[in-house]
N, C-alpha and C positions, 0 to 999 in steps of 0.2 A: 443961207442958213448960218446963224451965228453959233459958234461953239467956243467955250471957254474952259481952260484947265488951270487949276491952281496947283502950285507946287512949292515945296520947301527945299531950299538949297543949303549946301555946306561946302566951304572951300578950305583947303589946307595946303601947307607946303612943308617940305623937309629942307631946312636951312643948315648948311655946313660951310664953315669958313666964309661966312657972310654971303654965300651964294645959294640961290634956290636950286636944289638938286632934283627934287621931285615936286610936281604940282598935282593936286588932287581936287576933284570936283564931284559932288554927289547931288542928286536931285530925286526927291520923292514926290510923286503926284498924289493928288487927293484920292486917287483910286488905289493907292498903295504900291504902285510900280516904283522900283528903286533902280536908278542908273548911277554907276560909279565909274569915273574916268581917272586913271592914274597915268601921268606922263613923266618920264625920266628926261630931265633937261640937261643933265651932265652925266654921261655914262661913266666917265673916268672917276668922278667923285662918288657916284653910286656904287661902283664896283669896289672902291677903296673903303667904303663905309656901309657895305651891304647889310650887315646885321642891324645897325642902327636905323637905316632907311626902311628895311622890311618891318621892323618893330613899329615905326611911326606909321607906315602904311596900314598895318593891322589895327592900330589904334584908331586911325581915321575911318576904316571900314566899320569898326565896332560902333563908332559914334554915328556914322551914316545910317546904320541899321536901326538906331534909336530915334531917328527923325519921325 
């Protein structure tokens, strides 16, 4: 049996001091299911810039919900 699923994706990053601190990925299926993954790549820079990182993550989540 053949099954196919179409999806729309969105990728984003939080960049601080020319380093990727947080990577983000979202996928919305044609059924409307939304999956969002957020990965902290540098805990030290994340903690030092938590307010900025969290604001950027919130912006990404808002954009993902608009997919």
